PyMOL CGO cylinders between C-alpha atoms (Angstrom):
from pymol import cmd
from pymol.cgo import CYLINDER

trace = [
    CYLINDER, -59.09, -11.15, 13.57, -56.94, -12.08, 10.56, 0.3, 1, 1, 1, 1, 1, 1,
    CYLINDER, -56.94, -12.08, 10.56, -55.40, -8.62, 10.56, 0.3, 1, 1, 1, 1, 1, 1,
    CYLINDER, -55.40, -8.62, 10.56, -54.52, -9.01, 14.26, 0.3, 1, 1, 1, 1, 1, 1,
    CYLINDER, -54.52, -9.01, 14.26, -52.84, -12.40, 13.67, 0.3, 1, 1, 1, 1, 1, 1,
    CYLINDER, -52.84, -12.40, 13.67, -50.91, -11.02, 10.67, 0.3, 1, 1, 1, 1, 1, 1,
    CYLINDER, -50.91, -11.02, 10.67, -49.79, -8.00, 12.73, 0.3, 1, 1, 1, 1, 1, 1,
    CYLINDER, -49.79, -8.00, 12.73, -48.71, -10.30, 15.60, 0.3, 1, 1, 1, 1, 1, 1,
    CYLINDER, -48.71, -10.30, 15.60, -46.69, -12.50, 13.20, 0.3, 1, 1, 1, 1, 1, 1,
    CYLINDER, -46.69, -12.50, 13.20, -44.93, -9.48, 11.66, 0.3, 1, 1, 1, 1, 1, 1,
    CYLINDER, -44.93, -9.48, 11.66, -44.21, -8.09, 15.14, 0.3, 1, 1, 1, 1, 1, 1,
    CYLINDER, -44.21, -8.09, 15.14, -42.75, -11.42, 16.34, 0.3, 1, 1, 1, 1, 1, 1,
    CYLINDER, -42.75, -11.42, 16.34, -40.60, -11.71, 13.16, 0.3, 1, 1, 1, 1, 1, 1,
    CYLINDER, -40.60, -11.71, 13.16, -39.27, -8.17, 13.58, 0.3, 1, 1, 1, 1, 1, 1,
    CYLINDER, -39.27, -8.17, 13.58, -38.43, -8.62, 17.26, 0.3, 1, 1, 1, 1, 1, 1,
    CYLINDER, -38.43, -8.62, 17.26, -36.77, -11.99, 16.57, 0.3, 1, 1, 1, 1, 1, 1,
    CYLINDER, -36.77, -11.99, 16.57, -34.69, -10.54, 13.70, 0.3, 1, 1, 1, 1, 1, 1,
    CYLINDER, -34.69, -10.54, 13.70, -33.61, -7.60, 15.85, 0.3, 1, 1, 1, 1, 1, 1,
    CYLINDER, -33.61, -7.60, 15.85, -32.68, -9.92, 18.70, 0.3, 1, 1, 1, 1, 1, 1,
    CYLINDER, -32.68, -9.92, 18.70, -30.62, -12.23, 16.50, 0.3, 1, 1, 1, 1, 1, 1,
    CYLINDER, -30.62, -12.23, 16.50, -28.78, -9.34, 14.83, 0.3, 1, 1, 1, 1, 1, 1,
    CYLINDER, -28.78, -9.34, 14.83, -28.06, -7.71, 18.20, 0.3, 1, 1, 1, 1, 1, 1,
    CYLINDER, -28.06, -7.71, 18.20, -26.76, -10.99, 19.63, 0.3, 1, 1, 1, 1, 1, 1,
    CYLINDER, -26.76, -10.99, 19.63, -24.53, -11.74, 16.62, 0.3, 1, 1, 1, 1, 1, 1,
    CYLINDER, -24.53, -11.74, 16.62, -23.07, -8.23, 16.45, 0.3, 1, 1, 1, 1, 1, 1,
    CYLINDER, -23.07, -8.23, 16.45, -22.47, -8.16, 20.20, 0.3, 1, 1, 1, 1, 1, 1,
    CYLINDER, -22.47, -8.16, 20.20, -20.32, -11.30, 20.10, 0.3, 1, 1, 1, 1, 1, 1,
    CYLINDER, -20.32, -11.30, 20.10, -18.41, -10.47, 16.91, 0.3, 1, 1, 1, 1, 1, 1,
    CYLINDER, -18.41, -10.47, 16.91, -14.97, -8.98, 17.59, 0.3, 1, 1, 1, 1, 1, 1,
    CYLINDER, -14.97, -8.98, 17.59, -14.64, -5.48, 16.30, 0.3, 1, 1, 1, 1, 1, 1,
    CYLINDER, -14.64, -5.48, 16.30, -12.19, -5.30, 13.47, 0.3, 1, 1, 1, 1, 1, 1,
    CYLINDER, -12.19, -5.30, 13.47, -10.47, -1.99, 13.21, 0.3, 1, 1, 1, 1, 1, 1,
    CYLINDER, -10.47, -1.99, 13.21, -9.62, -1.07, 9.68, 0.3, 1, 1, 1, 1, 1, 1,
    CYLINDER, -9.62, -1.07, 9.68, -5.99, -0.13, 9.58, 0.3, 1, 1, 1, 1, 1, 1,
    CYLINDER, -5.99, -0.13, 9.58, -5.64, 2.91, 7.40, 0.3, 1, 1, 1, 1, 1, 1,
    CYLINDER, -5.64, 2.91, 7.40, -2.66, 3.92, 5.40, 0.3, 1, 1, 1, 1, 1, 1,
    CYLINDER, -2.66, 3.92, 5.40, 0.06, 5.72, 7.32, 0.3, 1, 1, 1, 1, 1, 1,
    CYLINDER, 0.06, 5.72, 7.32, 1.74, 8.97, 6.33, 0.3, 1, 1, 1, 1, 1, 1,
    CYLINDER, 1.74, 8.97, 6.33, 2.93, 9.04, 2.72, 0.3, 1, 1, 1, 1, 1, 1,
    CYLINDER, 2.93, 9.04, 2.72, 5.83, 10.78, 1.04, 0.3, 1, 1, 1, 1, 1, 1,
    CYLINDER, 5.83, 10.78, 1.04, 6.26, 11.51, -2.66, 0.3, 1, 1, 1, 1, 1, 1,
    CYLINDER, 6.26, 11.51, -2.66, 9.77, 10.42, -3.64, 0.3, 1, 1, 1, 1, 1, 1,
    CYLINDER, 9.77, 10.42, -3.64, 9.52, 11.88, -7.11, 0.3, 1, 1, 1, 1, 1, 1,
    CYLINDER, 9.52, 11.88, -7.11, 9.77, 10.96, -10.75, 0.3, 1, 1, 1, 1, 1, 1,
    CYLINDER, 9.77, 10.96, -10.75, 12.60, 8.67, -11.87, 0.3, 1, 1, 1, 1, 1, 1,
    CYLINDER, 12.60, 8.67, -11.87, 13.73, 8.03, -15.42, 0.3, 1, 1, 1, 1, 1, 1,
    CYLINDER, 13.73, 8.03, -15.42, 16.59, 5.59, -15.81, 0.3, 1, 1, 1, 1, 1, 1,
    CYLINDER, 16.59, 5.59, -15.81, 18.40, 3.83, -18.63, 0.3, 1, 1, 1, 1, 1, 1,
    CYLINDER, 18.40, 3.83, -18.63, 18.28, 0.11, -18.06, 0.3, 1, 1, 1, 1, 1, 1,
    CYLINDER, 18.28, 0.11, -18.06, 21.65, -1.60, -17.71, 0.3, 1, 1, 1, 1, 1, 1,
    CYLINDER, 21.65, -1.60, -17.71, 22.13, -4.50, -20.11, 0.3, 1, 1, 1, 1, 1, 1,
    CYLINDER, 22.13, -4.50, -20.11, 18.78, -3.83, -21.71, 0.3, 1, 1, 1, 1, 1, 1,
    CYLINDER, 18.78, -3.83, -21.71, 17.80, -6.53, -24.18, 0.3, 1, 1, 1, 1, 1, 1,
    CYLINDER, 17.80, -6.53, -24.18, 14.29, -5.48, -25.09, 0.3, 1, 1, 1, 1, 1, 1,
    CYLINDER, 14.29, -5.48, -25.09, 13.74, -2.35, -23.03, 0.3, 1, 1, 1, 1, 1, 1,
    CYLINDER, 13.74, -2.35, -23.03, 15.82, 0.81, -22.99, 0.3, 1, 1, 1, 1, 1, 1,
    CYLINDER, 15.82, 0.81, -22.99, 14.45, 2.90, -20.16, 0.3, 1, 1, 1, 1, 1, 1,
    CYLINDER, 14.45, 2.90, -20.16, 12.10, 2.94, -17.22, 0.3, 1, 1, 1, 1, 1, 1,
    CYLINDER, 12.10, 2.94, -17.22, 10.07, 5.90, -16.00, 0.3, 1, 1, 1, 1, 1, 1,
    CYLINDER, 10.07, 5.90, -16.00, 8.36, 5.72, -12.60, 0.3, 1, 1, 1, 1, 1, 1,
    CYLINDER, 8.36, 5.72, -12.60, 6.83, 7.92, -9.91, 0.3, 1, 1, 1, 1, 1, 1,
    CYLINDER, 6.83, 7.92, -9.91, 7.19, 6.59, -6.39, 0.3, 1, 1, 1, 1, 1, 1,
    CYLINDER, 7.19, 6.59, -6.39, 5.31, 7.20, -3.14, 0.3, 1, 1, 1, 1, 1, 1,
    CYLINDER, 5.31, 7.20, -3.14, 6.19, 5.50, 0.14, 0.3, 1, 1, 1, 1, 1, 1,
    CYLINDER, 6.19, 5.50, 0.14, 4.07, 4.82, 3.19, 0.3, 1, 1, 1, 1, 1, 1,
    CYLINDER, 4.07, 4.82, 3.19, 6.01, 5.36, 6.40, 0.3, 1, 1, 1, 1, 1, 1,
    CYLINDER, 6.01, 5.36, 6.40, 5.41, 4.64, 10.06, 0.3, 1, 1, 1, 1, 1, 1,
    CYLINDER, 5.41, 4.64, 10.06, 5.46, 8.28, 11.18, 0.3, 1, 1, 1, 1, 1, 1,
    CYLINDER, 5.46, 8.28, 11.18, 6.24, 11.87, 10.18, 0.3, 1, 1, 1, 1, 1, 1,
    CYLINDER, 6.24, 11.87, 10.18, 9.80, 11.61, 11.53, 0.3, 1, 1, 1, 1, 1, 1,
    CYLINDER, 9.80, 11.61, 11.53, 10.64, 9.15, 8.75, 0.3, 1, 1, 1, 1, 1, 1,
    CYLINDER, 10.64, 9.15, 8.75, 9.46, 11.71, 6.18, 0.3, 1, 1, 1, 1, 1, 1,
    CYLINDER, 9.46, 11.71, 6.18, 11.76, 14.31, 7.74, 0.3, 1, 1, 1, 1, 1, 1,
    CYLINDER, 11.76, 14.31, 7.74, 14.69, 11.91, 7.60, 0.3, 1, 1, 1, 1, 1, 1,
    CYLINDER, 14.69, 11.91, 7.60, 13.97, 10.92, 3.99, 0.3, 1, 1, 1, 1, 1, 1,
    CYLINDER, 13.97, 10.92, 3.99, 13.80, 14.61, 3.07, 0.3, 1, 1, 1, 1, 1, 1,
    CYLINDER, 13.80, 14.61, 3.07, 17.13, 15.33, 4.79, 0.3, 1, 1, 1, 1, 1, 1,
    CYLINDER, 17.13, 15.33, 4.79, 18.74, 12.35, 3.04, 0.3, 1, 1, 1, 1, 1, 1,
    CYLINDER, 18.74, 12.35, 3.04, 17.18, 12.98, -0.37, 0.3, 1, 1, 1, 1, 1, 1,
    CYLINDER, 17.18, 12.98, -0.37, 20.41, 12.56, -2.38, 0.3, 1, 1, 1, 1, 1, 1,
    CYLINDER, 20.41, 12.56, -2.38, 21.05, 9.15, -0.79, 0.3, 1, 1, 1, 1, 1, 1,
    CYLINDER, 21.05, 9.15, -0.79, 17.41, 8.13, -1.23, 0.3, 1, 1, 1, 1, 1, 1,
    CYLINDER, 17.41, 8.13, -1.23, 17.41, 9.03, -4.91, 0.3, 1, 1, 1, 1, 1, 1,
    CYLINDER, 17.41, 9.03, -4.91, 20.76, 7.33, -5.48, 0.3, 1, 1, 1, 1, 1, 1,
    CYLINDER, 20.76, 7.33, -5.48, 19.49, 4.10, -3.91, 0.3, 1, 1, 1, 1, 1, 1,
    CYLINDER, 19.49, 4.10, -3.91, 16.30, 4.14, -5.99, 0.3, 1, 1, 1, 1, 1, 1,
    CYLINDER, 16.30, 4.14, -5.99, 18.12, 4.92, -9.25, 0.3, 1, 1, 1, 1, 1, 1,
    CYLINDER, 18.12, 4.92, -9.25, 20.62, 2.12, -8.60, 0.3, 1, 1, 1, 1, 1, 1,
    CYLINDER, 20.62, 2.12, -8.60, 17.85, -0.39, -7.92, 0.3, 1, 1, 1, 1, 1, 1,
    CYLINDER, 17.85, -0.39, -7.92, 15.71, 0.63, -10.90, 0.3, 1, 1, 1, 1, 1, 1,
    CYLINDER, 15.71, 0.63, -10.90, 18.70, 0.76, -13.26, 0.3, 1, 1, 1, 1, 1, 1,
    CYLINDER, 18.70, 0.76, -13.26, 19.80, -2.79, -12.42, 0.3, 1, 1, 1, 1, 1, 1,
    CYLINDER, 19.80, -2.79, -12.42, 16.42, -4.47, -13.02, 0.3, 1, 1, 1, 1, 1, 1,
    CYLINDER, 16.42, -4.47, -13.02, 16.37, -7.18, -15.67, 0.3, 1, 1, 1, 1, 1, 1,
    CYLINDER, 16.37, -7.18, -15.67, 13.52, -7.76, -18.13, 0.3, 1, 1, 1, 1, 1, 1,
    CYLINDER, 13.52, -7.76, -18.13, 11.83, -10.33, -15.89, 0.3, 1, 1, 1, 1, 1, 1,
    CYLINDER, 11.83, -10.33, -15.89, 11.85, -8.05, -12.84, 0.3, 1, 1, 1, 1, 1, 1,
    CYLINDER, 11.85, -8.05, -12.84, 10.62, -5.07, -14.83, 0.3, 1, 1, 1, 1, 1, 1,
    CYLINDER, 10.62, -5.07, -14.83, 7.65, -6.94, -16.24, 0.3, 1, 1, 1, 1, 1, 1,
    CYLINDER, 7.65, -6.94, -16.24, 6.73, -8.69, -12.97, 0.3, 1, 1, 1, 1, 1, 1,
    CYLINDER, 6.73, -8.69, -12.97, 3.03, -8.00, -12.24, 0.3, 1, 1, 1, 1, 1, 1,
    CYLINDER, 3.03, -8.00, -12.24, 2.83, -5.42, -9.47, 0.3, 1, 1, 1, 1, 1, 1,
    CYLINDER, 2.83, -5.42, -9.47, 6.63, -5.11, -9.41, 0.3, 1, 1, 1, 1, 1, 1,
    CYLINDER, 6.63, -5.11, -9.41, 6.60, -6.72, -5.95, 0.3, 1, 1, 1, 1, 1, 1,
    CYLINDER, 6.60, -6.72, -5.95, 10.28, -7.65, -6.00, 0.3, 1, 1, 1, 1, 1, 1,
    CYLINDER, 10.28, -7.65, -6.00, 11.35, -4.16, -7.02, 0.3, 1, 1, 1, 1, 1, 1,
    CYLINDER, 11.35, -4.16, -7.02, 9.15, -2.58, -4.36, 0.3, 1, 1, 1, 1, 1, 1,
    CYLINDER, 9.15, -2.58, -4.36, 10.63, -4.87, -1.72, 0.3, 1, 1, 1, 1, 1, 1,
    CYLINDER, 10.63, -4.87, -1.72, 14.20, -3.98, -2.75, 0.3, 1, 1, 1, 1, 1, 1,
    CYLINDER, 14.20, -3.98, -2.75, 13.40, -0.25, -2.60, 0.3, 1, 1, 1, 1, 1, 1,
    CYLINDER, 13.40, -0.25, -2.60, 11.70, -0.61, 0.78, 0.3, 1, 1, 1, 1, 1, 1,
    CYLINDER, 11.70, -0.61, 0.78, 14.63, -2.57, 2.23, 0.3, 1, 1, 1, 1, 1, 1,
    CYLINDER, 14.63, -2.57, 2.23, 17.19, -0.09, 0.87, 0.3, 1, 1, 1, 1, 1, 1,
    CYLINDER, 17.19, -0.09, 0.87, 15.30, 2.89, 2.31, 0.3, 1, 1, 1, 1, 1, 1,
    CYLINDER, 15.30, 2.89, 2.31, 14.89, 1.16, 5.67, 0.3, 1, 1, 1, 1, 1, 1,
    CYLINDER, 14.89, 1.16, 5.67, 18.67, 0.83, 5.84, 0.3, 1, 1, 1, 1, 1, 1,
    CYLINDER, 18.67, 0.83, 5.84, 18.92, 4.62, 5.51, 0.3, 1, 1, 1, 1, 1, 1,
    CYLINDER, 18.92, 4.62, 5.51, 16.40, 5.59, 8.20, 0.3, 1, 1, 1, 1, 1, 1,
    CYLINDER, 16.40, 5.59, 8.20, 17.35, 5.39, 11.87, 0.3, 1, 1, 1, 1, 1, 1,
    CYLINDER, 17.35, 5.39, 11.87, 13.91, 5.83, 13.48, 0.3, 1, 1, 1, 1, 1, 1,
    CYLINDER, 13.91, 5.83, 13.48, 10.69, 4.27, 12.21, 0.3, 1, 1, 1, 1, 1, 1,
    CYLINDER, 10.69, 4.27, 12.21, 10.34, 2.45, 8.92, 0.3, 1, 1, 1, 1, 1, 1,
    CYLINDER, 10.34, 2.45, 8.92, 9.21, 2.57, 5.33, 0.3, 1, 1, 1, 1, 1, 1,
    CYLINDER, 9.21, 2.57, 5.33, 6.20, 0.24, 5.23, 0.3, 1, 1, 1, 1, 1, 1,
    CYLINDER, 6.20, 0.24, 5.23, 5.15, 0.21, 1.58, 0.3, 1, 1, 1, 1, 1, 1,
    CYLINDER, 5.15, 0.21, 1.58, 6.30, 1.44, -1.80, 0.3, 1, 1, 1, 1, 1, 1,
    CYLINDER, 6.30, 1.44, -1.80, 3.75, 2.48, -4.41, 0.3, 1, 1, 1, 1, 1, 1,
    CYLINDER, 3.75, 2.48, -4.41, 4.30, 3.17, -8.09, 0.3, 1, 1, 1, 1, 1, 1,
    CYLINDER, 4.30, 3.17, -8.09, 1.93, 5.92, -9.17, 0.3, 1, 1, 1, 1, 1, 1,
    CYLINDER, 1.93, 5.92, -9.17, 3.35, 5.89, -12.71, 0.3, 1, 1, 1, 1, 1, 1,
    CYLINDER, 3.35, 5.89, -12.71, 5.31, 3.07, -14.35, 0.3, 1, 1, 1, 1, 1, 1,
    CYLINDER, 5.31, 3.07, -14.35, 6.36, 3.08, -18.01, 0.3, 1, 1, 1, 1, 1, 1,
    CYLINDER, 6.36, 3.08, -18.01, 8.89, 0.81, -19.68, 0.3, 1, 1, 1, 1, 1, 1,
    CYLINDER, 8.89, 0.81, -19.68, 10.09, 1.27, -23.26, 0.3, 1, 1, 1, 1, 1, 1,
]
cmd.load_cgo(trace, "trace")
């Protein structure tokens, strides 16, 4: 008798738990994880810093996330302009911008400059895969 009551209580708890979980998951909106878009390796950049007070040069590898493959084709076709823009931006960074955690301001300037070059699509993000200042 005790075993039957214990079994009945476990059964009721399991069914109730399943029902609650089903109800909650049914009503919750499905969140789609937005993955990273196509990426393009811009290359390795080593620049002397203009007006350097404490730092002499910056070395960085850059990768950009773009909206579609057509942007990659355009960046490849315009590689000299792309590299010139990046070198100009990196070269003109002051000590405060260089040492900014995450280099958010520098990334934003690079993204904006590259978006001015592309005619279709956009550069969404800039990533430093290597960043050394000396």
